[in-house]
N, C-alpha and C positions, 0 to 999 in steps of 0.2 A: 502350888506355885506361890511361895511366900518370899517376899523381897528381903534382902539384907538391909537391916536398919540403916547401915551406912549409905546405901543407894538411895533410900527414901529421904534421908536427911540431906544428902547431897543434892537431890532433885528439888526439894523444897527450898533449899538455899538459893539455887539457881533462879527460882521463881521470885525471890525477894531482892534480886539485884536491881540496881537503878535502871539499867537498860530495859529489862523485862517490864518493870513498873511503868516506865514511860510509854512503852508500846501498848500496854494494857490501857493506860489512860487515853492515849490517842485513839485506840480502837473503840473504846466505850463512847468517847465523845463523838467520833465520827458516826457510830451506830445510832446514837440518840438524835443527831441532826438529820441523818437520812431517814430514820423512822418517823421523825416529825413532819417530814415533807410528803404530803399526799402524792401518790404516783410512784414514789420510790419505796424500796423495802430493804430489809437487812440482807436477804440473799443477794439482791442486786448489788449492794455495797460490798459484800464479800467477794462476789465475782469480779468486780472492778478492782478490788484491793489485792487479790491474789497475785497478779503480775508484779506488783510493787514489792512483794515479800520474798522474791527469789534470791536476793542477795543477803537476806537476814539469816541468822541462826535458826535452826528448826523450832526451838522453844519460843523465841521472840516472834517468829512468823505465825505460828499456830495460836499463841496467846493473843496476838493482835487481832486475828480473824475471829477468835471466840469472843473477844471484847466487842467487836463490831456486832456480832450476833446478839449478845446479851444487851448491848446498848440499844439496838434496833427494836427489841421487844418493848423496852421501857419507852422509847421515843414514839412508838406507834400509838400509844394511849393519848398523846398530847392533842393531835388533830381530832381524835375521836371525841375528846371532851369539849374542845373549843369550837370545832367546826361541824361536829356530827359526821365527819368524814374520816374514817379509820386510816391511819398511816400504813397499817399492815392488815391483812385479812383477819388475823385472830383478834384484832382490837375492835372488830365490828360489834362483838358482844359487849365490850366495855362502853361503847357509845350509848347503849340502851339506857344505862343509868348515869353514866358520866356526863352526857350532854344536858339532860334535864337538871342535874345538880349544878352545872355551870350556869345555866339559864336562870337558876334561882339565886345567882349572885355568889356562888361558891366554887369558882373554877379551880383555884389553888387547892382547895380542900379535896376536890375530886382527883386532881393530878397527884397529890401527895398520897392519897389512899391507893391509887394505882401503883405508885412507886414503892410503897411499903409492902404491899401484897406481892408485887412482882419480885422484889428482892428476897422475901421470905420463901416463896415457892421455888425460886431458882436455887437458893442455898440448900434447901431440902433435897432437891434432885441431885445436886452435886455430891452431897454426903452419901446418898444412895449409890451413886456411880463409884465413888471411892471405895465403898465397902463391898460392892458386888463384882466389880470389874475383874479383879484378879482371880477370885474363885471361878467365875464364868470362863475366864481364859483357860484355866486348867481343864474344864469340861470341853472347851472348843478344841484343845490340842488332841483330844482323843478321837476327833472326827477326821476321817480320811477324805480323799477326793470324791468318793461316792456320796458321802454325807454332805459335803460342802456343796456339791452340784444340786442335790435335793433341796438343800436349804435355800439356795439362790432361786431355784424354781418356785419354792414356796413364797419367797420375797416378791418375785415377779407377779405371782397370782394375787397376792394381797395388795400390792401397790397399784397394779393396773386396775384392780376391782374398786379401789377406793378414791383414787385421785382424779378420775374423769367422769364424764356424764354416763359412760358405759364401759364395761370391760373390754369390748371389741375395740373401741377407740384407744383405750389404754394400751392394749396389746399392739396396735398399729404404731403408736408412739414409741413403745419399748423396742419394737422391731426396727424402726428408723434409727434409734439410738445404737442398737447393735450393729446395724449396717454401717453407720458412720464410723463406729469404733473399729471396724474391720479394715478400714483404709490404712495401708502401710505394710509393714513386715508381718508375715505370718509367724507367730511366736513358736509354732511347732516345727515348721520346715524352713523358715528363713527366706521365703520367697515373697516378692512384693505383690500386693493386691490392690486393685482399684486406683492405682496412682496415674494411669493413663499417660505414662511417659514423663510425668512431672516429679522429678526426684526431690523436690522440696517437700513432698508428702511421704517420703521414704520412711520417716519415723512416725507417721500417723498424724492425725489432726491434733494440733496443740489444745490441751484441755482449757487453757485460759481463754483462747480465742472463741472456742465453742461455747463455754459457759457465759462469758460476757455477752456474746452475740445473742444467745437464747434468752438470757434473763434481762440484761440491761438494754442492749441495743433494740431488741424486740419491743420492750416496754416503752422505750423512748419514741420509737416510730409510731406505736399505737397511740400513745398519749398525744403526740403532736397531730396525729390524724383525727382524733376524736374530741379534743378539747374545743369547746365553744365559749368564748367570753371569759370573763374573770371568775375566779373561784369565790366562794362565800367568804365574807370577812370574818376573821376570828372574833370571838367574844372577848372584850377587854378584861385584862387581869388587874383588878383594883387592889393596889397595895395598901390603901388606907381603910379598907373595910375592917369590920370588927375581927379580932383575933380568932374567934370561933369559926369564922367563915374562911379563914386562910390556913388553919392548922388541923391536924388530926391528933386529938388527945390520946393519952395512953388508954383511957376507958373506951374510946371509940375503937381503937385498934384491937384491944383485948375483947371487945364485944363481937369482933369479926373472927375470932381465933378459930372457931369450928369451921367456918366457911373457908378460911385460908388453908387450914390443915387438909380439909376435904379436897380443895382445889389442887394443892400440892401433890397429894397422892394420885389424883386422877391424871394430872399432867405427867407425872413420872411414869405411870403405867402406860399411858397413851404414847408417850415419847419413846418408850422402849420397844414399841411395836412398829414395824415398817409400814409406811403408807398413810398413817392417820394424821399425825402432826398437830400443831398448836391450835389451828382453828377448830378442829373437832374437840380438843380438850377444853377450850374456852366455852364453847356453847354447851357441852355436856356438863361442865361444872356449874355454869349459870342455871341450867335447867334443874339440876339437883338442888342447888341453893334455894331456888324459888319454891320447889316442891317441899323442902324441909322447913321453910319459913313459917312462922305463926302469922305473918302478914304478907302473904304472897301478892296481895293487891298493891303493895307499895313498890314492888319491882317495876322498873320502867319509868319511875317518877323521881329518881335520884337516891335510890337506896345504896348505902355504902357497902352492904354485903354483896350487891350485884357487881359492883366494881371489883371488890376483893376476890370474888369467885372467879371472874374472868382472868384477871391479871395473875393470880397465884397459879392458875392452871397453865396458861399459855407460856409463862416463863419457866415452869418446871420442866417443860418439854426440852429445853435447851441442854440441860445436863443429861437427861435421860436418853436423848438420841445419840449420845456419845457411847452408850453401853454396847449396842450392836456394832457401832463403828470401830471401837477399840478392841473388842473381844472377837469379832467375827470378820471385820473388814467389810461389813455390809452397811451401807447408809440407809437410814430410815426415811429421810426426806432430803430436799434439795440442799439445805444448808449443810447437812452431814456429807452429802456427796461432794460439795465444793471443798470442804475441809479435808476429805480423803484425797482430792486432787492436789491440795496443798502439801499433804504428807508425801505423795508420790513425787511431786516436783522436788522435794527435799531429799529424795532418794530413800524414803522410808515407806515400807508396805504395812498398813494397818492390818491387825489380826492378832491371834493369840501369841504368836512368836514375838510380837512387839514388847510384851512384858519381860521376856528373857533377854532380848537383844538391846532394848532401849528403856530399861527400867528407870534410869535417871530422868530421861525425857518424860516418861509417863507421869512420874510423881512431881516433876517440875510443872507439867501441864495441870495436874490436879491443884497444885498450890496456886498457879496463875488463875485458875477458874474461881477459887475462893477469893483471891485478891481482886478479881474483876467484879465480883459481887459487891465488895466494899467500895470500890471505885465507882461502880454504877450508882450506888446509893449516894455517895458524896457529890458526884458530878450531876446527878439528877436533882438533888436539893439545890445546888448552886445554879444549875442551868435551866430549871423549869421556866423561869420568867424570860430567859433569853430564847429558848426554843419556841416559846409562844410567839416571839416576833419572827423567828425563822420561817414559820409556816405561811407568813404573809408575803414571802418572796414570790415574784411573778414567775410563771412557768416559762416565759420567754427568756429568763436568765438561767433557771435551774436546768432545763433539759439540754440546751446547747452546751452548757458547761459540762454536764454529765457525758454528753456525746464526745466531747474533746478528751475527757479523762479516759473513756473507753479506748479510743484510738491510740492515745499516748501510751497507756498502760500496756496494751497488747503489743504495740510496735517495740517498746523498750524490752519487754520480756522475751519476745521471740526473735527480735533482731532482724526483721524483714518485712517487706510489704505484703508478702503472701499471707501473713497472719492477719493483716488488716482486711484483705479481701475475704478471708475466711470469716472473720468477725462480721463483716457486712452481710455476707451470704447467709450466715446462720441467724442474723437479725431478721432478714426477710423471711427465712424459713419459720422463725418464731411467730411472726405476724400471720403467716398462712396457716400454721398449725392452730393458733388460737381461733382463727376464723372458721376453721373446720371442726373446732371442738376437741382437738387432740391435746392431751395434757402435757405441758412442758416438763413437769416434775418427772413423769415416767421416762421421758426421753433422756433427761440428764442423768438420772440414776442408773439407767441401763447403759449409757455411754461409759460411765465410770466402771460399772460391774462387768462389762462385756469381756475384757481381757481375762479376768479371774474365772468367768464362766467358761470361756473357751479352754483354758488350761485345765480346769477341774473336770470338764466334760471329757476332754481327750484322755486324761489320766484314768477317769472312771471307766471309760469304755475299754481301756487296756486291762484294768483290774478285773472287769466283768467278763472279759474274753468274748464279748459280743453276744453273750447268752443272758437274756433277761432273768432267767430263773436263778442266776447267781445272786440276784438282789435279795433272795431269801437269807443269805448269810449277812445281810446288812439291815437289821431290823429298824435301826434309827432312820436310815434313808427311806425305808418303806413307810414309816410313820409320817415322815415329812412329806413324801409324795401323796400319801392319803389325805393329809391336811390340805395340800395344794388342790386336789380334786374337790375337796369339800369347799374350799374358797371359791373355786370356779363355779360350783353349783350355787353357793350363796350369793356371790356378787355378780356372776355372769348370767345365771339362769333364773334363779328364784326372785332376786330383787327387781329386775326389769319386768317380770311377769306381774309382780304385785303393784308397783307404782313407779313412775319416773323418779330418779334420785337427782338431787341437786349436786352439781359439781363441787368438789372440795379443793380449795386453793391452799397452798403452803407458803408460809412466810419464812 
């Protein structure tokens, strides 16, 4: 599947229009602000922003949301450096060296190293996406309903095994997601399910209300219930300190080149796999950088390589997690699930056929991603000092304002009070699930995937004629199912028997 050069150039030119550029800038700036505020996150910002993109063109809407995601990763490093309180879970590793360097009187130096490494890793993964997405889509087109069903089963096994404290709880959360997605019209027979006489639910639960409720509303309720007293005051950013304390020289950046390159590769590989995410990538890259260092004892004391390792890896995940999203229509993490939701709202189904039917949009999106990296760099340079002041905003202002945005966005997008009640209901469900240790990530991903799983499974059963032996004619599906069983054994049986695992959060 090779695109006509005219289609590629037309898509790239669409990305360079003033409208797309302004939405990318707005998305990046919003993402950096949200990422800089402890308690908020890029996925939360994307969930809130999705309802406001319904009236936009598909390219402007997706470019805006991707800008939010990219900006959120950069912004998360700011409170990690100044407060030792990561704005996003993946920035927790950045705090290990970023905060000690800030306490040594070099907060701007730490934040700039995070910015430079983040942009480098993100750009690398975007280039990989652009190079491999179309060939992978060709391979994906050769997969029928049986193989797609097996692939989704493998994704469920990996995601539920990695994102929660146990695979059992991950499967419970995934089951709840599938149950909620089944509300509305049966796609095979056209009969209503679980609407209990309320025809406002005839078309199913609106994804915007569910996503905002689970991510934003749930987090707001949790933060308001658990916050006690004021947050730590950020370290002051001294603009009159010596230049070497405020800047990253070319020699210092080049000295971290191996660390940044290693982190970019790690983040790209991890991002392309479902269920792992940027937090895993950041800590894995940090651990490898420390092991490879000639001075491992300097890590945790303000080592620039420690900051570079974390930020290059967690940012590289952003481009890489678009690989399974665009080629297979399968989200690898919650950010990708929200972006799939935005595609579907625009009437576009992600997957291998997207490259045939929407080639101009795809290459416009690729162009917007590269543009977003440049904007992320420039906005970051200009905004570092400003965002350092944003994190001092009181929670009594931030969370009520976010609460109002949630309700307004969902009401405007869905045009009715029922969506607001759904929003509040899923906010409460989110709090209960977190209290029970059920991973929100598994719920949202399966809520998005459930329709595709149901259709593929129905078609697969028809193809197989109800005879499991017919799977022998589908070796790829058999291999994927075997990997699923292996994942269940590794994550669900072997790992709990060896030692309790820490829950992995996704930003």
